[in-house]
C-alpha positions as CSV (number, residue, x, y, z in Angstrom):
1,M,14.2,-5.2,-60.5
2,S,12.1,-3.5,-62.7
3,N,12.6,-3.1,-66.5
4,N,12.8,0.9,-65.7
5,H,15.6,0.5,-62.8
6,L,17.6,-1.9,-65.3
7,L,20.8,0.1,-66.8
8,K,21.6,-0.1,-70.8
9,F,24.6,-1.9,-71.9
10,S,26.7,-2.3,-74.9
11,I,28.5,-5.3,-75.4
12,I,31.5,-4.8,-77.1
13,I,33.3,-8.0,-78.6
14,A,36.5,-8.0,-80.8
15,A,37.1,-11.2,-82.9
16,H,40.2,-12.1,-85.0
17,N,40.0,-15.3,-86.9
18,E,37.4,-16.8,-84.3
19,E,34.9,-18.9,-86.8
20,K,35.3,-21.6,-84.6
21,T,34.7,-20.5,-81.4
22,M,31.7,-18.4,-81.9
23,A,28.9,-20.6,-81.9
24,S,28.8,-20.8,-78.0
25,L,29.4,-17.5,-77.5
26,F,26.0,-16.3,-79.9
27,E,24.2,-19.5,-77.6
28,S,25.0,-17.7,-74.6
29,L,24.3,-13.9,-75.7
30,K,20.9,-15.4,-76.8
31,K,20.0,-16.8,-73.5
32,L,20.9,-13.5,-71.6
33,N,17.9,-12.7,-69.0
34,Y,17.8,-9.3,-69.7
35,P,15.5,-7.1,-72.0
36,K,16.7,-6.8,-75.6
37,E,15.6,-3.0,-75.6
38,N,18.4,-2.7,-72.5
39,Y,21.5,-3.8,-74.5
40,E,23.4,-4.2,-78.0
41,I,25.9,-6.0,-79.1
42,I,28.7,-4.6,-81.2
43,F,31.0,-6.8,-82.8
44,V,34.3,-5.7,-84.5
45,N,35.8,-8.0,-87.5
46,D,39.9,-7.0,-86.6
47,Q,41.0,-7.7,-89.9
48,S,40.0,-11.8,-89.3
49,T,41.5,-14.1,-92.9
50,D,39.2,-16.4,-91.8
51,N,35.1,-16.8,-92.2
52,T,34.7,-14.8,-88.8
53,K,32.9,-11.8,-90.7
54,S,30.5,-14.3,-92.1
55,V,29.6,-16.1,-88.9
56,I,28.7,-13.0,-87.2
57,D,26.7,-11.2,-90.0
58,E,24.5,-14.5,-89.7
59,F,24.4,-14.0,-86.2
60,I,23.1,-10.4,-86.5
61,Q,20.2,-11.6,-89.1
62,T,18.4,-13.0,-86.6
63,N,19.3,-10.4,-83.5
64,P,18.5,-7.0,-84.7
65,N,19.7,-5.8,-81.8
66,A,23.4,-6.8,-83.0
67,K,26.3,-4.4,-85.4
68,L,29.1,-5.2,-86.7
69,F,32.0,-2.7,-87.6
70,D,35.6,-3.7,-89.4
71,S,38.7,-2.4,-87.6
72,L,39.9,-0.9,-91.0
73,G,42.4,2.1,-89.7
74,K,41.7,1.8,-86.3
75,K,44.3,4.2,-84.4
76,H,45.5,1.5,-81.7
77,P,47.5,-1.4,-82.5
78,G,46.0,-4.8,-81.8
79,K,43.0,-5.6,-79.5
80,K,43.2,-2.0,-77.9
81,G,42.2,-0.8,-81.8
82,A,39.3,-2.8,-82.1
83,L,37.9,-2.7,-79.4
84,D,38.2,1.5,-79.1
85,I,35.8,1.5,-82.2
86,G,33.4,-0.7,-81.0
87,I,33.0,1.9,-77.8
88,A,33.2,4.6,-79.9
89,H,30.1,3.3,-81.9
90,A,28.5,2.4,-78.6
91,K,25.3,4.2,-77.8
92,N,24.7,3.3,-74.1
93,D,26.3,4.2,-71.1
94,F,28.3,1.0,-69.6
95,I,30.4,-1.5,-71.6
96,L,30.8,-4.6,-71.1
97,I,33.4,-6.4,-72.5
98,T,34.1,-9.9,-73.4
99,D,35.5,-12.4,-75.8
100,A,34.7,-14.0,-78.8
101,D,35.3,-17.5,-77.5
102,C,33.5,-16.8,-74.4
103,E,30.0,-17.8,-72.4
104,P,28.3,-15.3,-70.6
105,E,25.7,-16.8,-68.0
106,P,22.0,-15.6,-68.8
107,N,22.3,-13.0,-65.1
108,W,25.5,-11.3,-66.2
109,L,23.6,-8.4,-67.2
110,I,21.3,-8.4,-64.6
111,R,24.3,-8.7,-62.2
112,Y,26.7,-5.4,-63.7
113,S,23.5,-3.6,-63.6
114,E,23.0,-4.3,-59.6
115,K,26.4,-3.4,-59.0
116,F,27.3,-0.7,-61.4
117,S,23.6,1.2,-59.8
118,K,25.7,1.6,-57.0
119,G,28.5,3.8,-57.9
120,Y,31.4,1.8,-59.4
121,D,33.3,3.5,-62.3
122,F,34.8,0.0,-63.4
123,L,34.0,-3.4,-63.1
124,F,35.2,-7.0,-63.2
125,G,33.7,-10.4,-63.2
126,I,34.6,-14.1,-62.6
127,S,35.5,-16.2,-65.5
128,P,36.8,-19.1,-65.2
129,Y,37.8,-21.7,-67.8
130,K,35.9,-24.9,-68.1
131,Q,37.5,-28.5,-66.9
132,T,37.9,-30.9,-69.1
133,G,40.7,-33.2,-67.2
134,S,43.7,-33.0,-69.7
135,F,47.0,-32.0,-68.0
136,V,47.2,-28.7,-70.3
137,N,43.4,-27.9,-68.6
138,K,44.3,-28.5,-65.4
139,V,47.5,-26.5,-65.6
140,A,45.3,-23.6,-67.1
141,T,42.3,-23.6,-65.0
142,F,44.8,-24.1,-61.6
143,E,46.5,-20.8,-62.8
144,N,43.6,-18.9,-63.3
145,L,42.4,-19.7,-59.9
146,R,45.0,-18.5,-58.1
147,S,45.0,-15.5,-60.2
148,H,41.7,-14.8,-59.6
149,I,41.8,-15.2,-55.7
150,L,44.7,-13.0,-55.6
151,T,43.1,-10.4,-57.8
152,F,39.7,-10.4,-56.0
153,T,41.2,-10.1,-52.8
154,A,43.3,-7.7,-53.5
155,T,40.3,-5.6,-54.9
156,R,38.2,-6.1,-52.0
157,F,41.0,-4.6,-49.5
158,G,41.2,-1.5,-52.0
159,F,44.5,-2.2,-53.8
160,P,42.8,-3.4,-57.3
161,Y,45.9,-4.3,-60.0
162,S,44.5,-6.6,-62.3
163,A,41.3,-8.0,-64.0
164,A,40.2,-10.3,-66.7
165,A,39.0,-9.0,-70.0
166,R,36.7,-11.6,-70.7
167,S,34.3,-9.9,-68.0
168,F,35.1,-6.5,-67.2
169,G,32.7,-3.3,-67.7
170,F,32.9,0.5,-67.0
171,H,30.8,3.7,-67.1
172,K,31.6,5.3,-70.9
173,I,32.0,9.0,-68.9
174,A,35.0,7.0,-67.2
175,F,36.8,5.5,-70.0
176,E,36.4,8.9,-71.7
177,K,38.2,10.9,-68.4
178,L,40.9,8.3,-69.0
179,D,41.0,9.4,-73.0
180,G,40.5,5.4,-73.6
181,Y,43.6,3.3,-74.2
182,S,45.5,5.8,-75.2
183,K,47.9,5.6,-72.2
184,T,48.1,2.0,-71.9
185,L,49.9,1.6,-75.2
186,Q,53.4,0.8,-73.9
187,T,52.6,-2.7,-75.2
188,L,49.9,-4.7,-76.9
189,C,48.0,-6.7,-74.5
190,G,47.0,-4.9,-71.1
191,D,43.3,-3.6,-72.6
192,D,42.2,-4.5,-69.1
193,D,45.2,-4.1,-66.7
194,L,46.4,-1.3,-68.0
195,L,43.0,0.3,-67.8
196,I,42.7,-0.5,-64.6
197,R,46.0,0.7,-63.8
198,E,44.4,4.4,-65.2
199,A,41.4,4.1,-63.1
200,V,43.8,3.7,-60.2
201,K,45.8,6.7,-60.4
202,N,42.8,8.6,-61.6
203,K,41.0,7.3,-58.3
204,M,38.1,5.5,-59.7
205,K,35.8,3.4,-57.8
206,I,36.7,0.0,-58.7
207,G,35.1,-3.3,-57.8
208,T,34.2,-7.3,-58.5
209,V,30.9,-9.0,-59.9
210,E,31.3,-12.3,-58.2
211,Y,27.8,-14.2,-58.3
212,P,28.0,-17.6,-60.1
213,D,25.0,-16.7,-62.2
214,A,27.4,-14.2,-63.5
215,F,30.4,-16.0,-64.5
216,V,32.0,-16.1,-68.2
217,Y,33.2,-19.4,-69.3
218,S,35.7,-20.0,-72.1
219,K,38.0,-23.1,-72.7
220,T,41.5,-23.2,-72.0
221,K,44.5,-23.5,-74.8
222,E,44.6,-27.4,-76.1
223,N,48.6,-27.8,-76.1
224,W,51.7,-26.3,-74.1
225,N,52.7,-24.0,-76.7
226,D,49.6,-22.2,-77.3
227,Y,49.1,-21.8,-73.4
228,L,52.7,-21.0,-72.9
229,I,52.7,-18.1,-75.2
230,Q,49.2,-16.9,-74.1
231,K,50.0,-16.8,-70.3
232,A,53.8,-15.1,-71.1
233,R,51.6,-12.2,-73.2
234,H,49.9,-11.7,-70.1
235,T,52.2,-11.8,-68.0
236,S,54.3,-9.2,-69.7
237,T,51.9,-6.9,-68.9
238,S,52.8,-6.6,-65.2
239,N,56.1,-5.2,-66.6
240,Y,53.7,-1.9,-66.8
241,Y,51.8,-2.1,-63.7
242,L,52.4,0.8,-61.0
243,L,55.5,0.6,-59.2
244,K,53.1,-0.4,-55.8
245,H,51.7,-3.2,-57.7
246,Q,55.0,-4.3,-58.9
247,I,56.4,-4.0,-55.5
248,F,53.6,-6.0,-53.8
249,L,53.2,-9.1,-56.6
250,A,57.0,-9.2,-56.3
251,V,57.4,-9.6,-52.7
252,W,54.5,-12.0,-52.7
253,H,55.9,-14.3,-55.5
254,L,59.1,-14.4,-53.9
255,I,58.0,-15.3,-50.4
256,N,56.6,-18.7,-51.6
257,L,59.3,-19.0,-54.1
258,I,61.2,-19.1,-50.8
259,L,59.1,-21.2,-49.3
260,L,58.6,-23.8,-51.9
261,F,62.6,-24.2,-52.4
262,S,63.3,-24.2,-48.8
263,F,62.1,-28.3,-49.5
264,I,65.6,-28.4,-50.8
265,G,67.3,-27.2,-47.5
266,G,65.5,-29.6,-45.7
267,F,67.9,-32.7,-47.1
268,F,70.6,-30.9,-45.3
269,N,68.9,-29.4,-42.5
270,P,65.6,-31.1,-41.7
271,T,64.4,-28.0,-40.4
272,F,63.9,-26.5,-43.5
273,F,61.1,-28.9,-44.3
274,I,58.9,-27.1,-41.9
275,P,58.2,-24.0,-43.9
276,F,57.8,-25.5,-47.4
277,A,55.3,-27.8,-45.4
278,L,53.3,-24.6,-44.3
279,K,53.5,-23.1,-47.4
280,M,52.1,-26.2,-49.4
281,G,49.4,-27.3,-46.1
282,F,48.3,-23.1,-46.1
283,D,48.1,-23.3,-50.2
284,V,46.1,-26.6,-50.3
285,L,43.7,-25.1,-47.8
286,L,42.8,-21.9,-49.5
287,I,42.0,-23.9,-52.6
288,Q,39.9,-26.7,-51.1
289,I,38.3,-23.8,-49.2
290,S,37.9,-20.9,-51.8
291,Q,37.7,-22.9,-55.2
292,S,33.8,-23.4,-55.4
293,K,33.3,-19.5,-55.7
294,F,35.5,-19.5,-58.6
295,G,33.8,-22.4,-60.2
296,Y,36.5,-25.0,-59.8
297,R,37.0,-28.4,-58.2
298,F,40.4,-29.5,-57.5
299,T,41.3,-32.8,-55.3
300,I,43.7,-32.3,-52.7
301,I,46.6,-34.0,-54.5
302,E,45.6,-32.1,-57.8
303,A,46.0,-28.8,-55.5
304,F,49.2,-30.1,-54.3
305,Y,51.4,-31.0,-57.3
306,L,49.5,-28.2,-59.5
307,Q,50.8,-25.3,-57.1
308,I,54.4,-26.4,-57.3
309,I,53.9,-26.4,-61.4
310,Y,52.1,-23.4,-60.9
311,E,55.1,-21.6,-59.1
312,F,57.7,-22.8,-61.3
313,L,55.3,-21.0,-64.3
314,L,55.7,-17.9,-62.9
315,I,59.3,-17.5,-63.6
316,V,59.3,-19.4,-66.8
317,N,55.6,-16.9,-67.7
318,Y,57.2,-13.8,-66.6
319,I,61.0,-14.2,-68.4
320,R,59.3,-15.2,-71.8
321,G,56.8,-12.4,-71.2
322,T,59.5,-9.7,-70.5
323,Y,62.4,-10.9,-73.3
324,G,60.2,-12.4,-76.0
325,G,57.6,-10.7,-78.4
326,T,54.3,-10.5,-77.6
327,K,51.4,-10.2,-80.4
328,W,47.5,-10.6,-80.4
329,K,47.1,-14.2,-82.1
């Protein structure tokens, strides 16, 4: 694709107390395989109390296509308000959003340009967590893999309901038609999922970007408390999905939990071991077949026990997210 056919992007990154995480992001942005005249980078410092602003200023000095704005006076709370400011200052027609602790692959913009050129209003891409080997990391990466499998499969069948803001894009006109984030304010979270909800309601064209050279990597939380807080915050957004999506997810997870707990019934009647065995066999096979597509590698044993943990944590995170408070950072 020649430069004349490449779309122009505005990359929006909201940052709140991210001075220790942004170095890898900066290095990745420098390596983007895309003409600099075809994209701008807009940082929004969201009331940071550390040196976030200073490290961004340092990056801007050597990257003239980068800009920094402050979120003071934002009209929406949380991350949505910061992103909204960045989008308002965007000069290009296509918006890409990622997080301050992420690492886009070099062809990230090329792949989005190719897909947006086919008429999509909203796109989201694969955003794996880096695998480090710690137990918290194993649980978090496995949960991310299962989430990716479900959301990408649903979108492929014309039933999109969720996306990850680490690799999320849309046509600015589509965003404006939805009145921006104004209809997604039921919760501080959901700058990605609830915007997808509004796009679905307005029958917009939603697709995915699935090339490995467009992955956007990030790191998992380092301890259980931070991980559980993050997942509870994300899970709470599902309470505001469209009814058809809530029913779909409730039925899907209920069936999986029933099959999982059938193991207990097996001690009273061995027949109940059969549905458990079929479920776990299917899950392990699915992971082994699908994992490389989403940037992961789990052994058969890991896929077995992590699947059980994943199912239990769905319940824990939903309860925490529904009955606990949420905040950005």
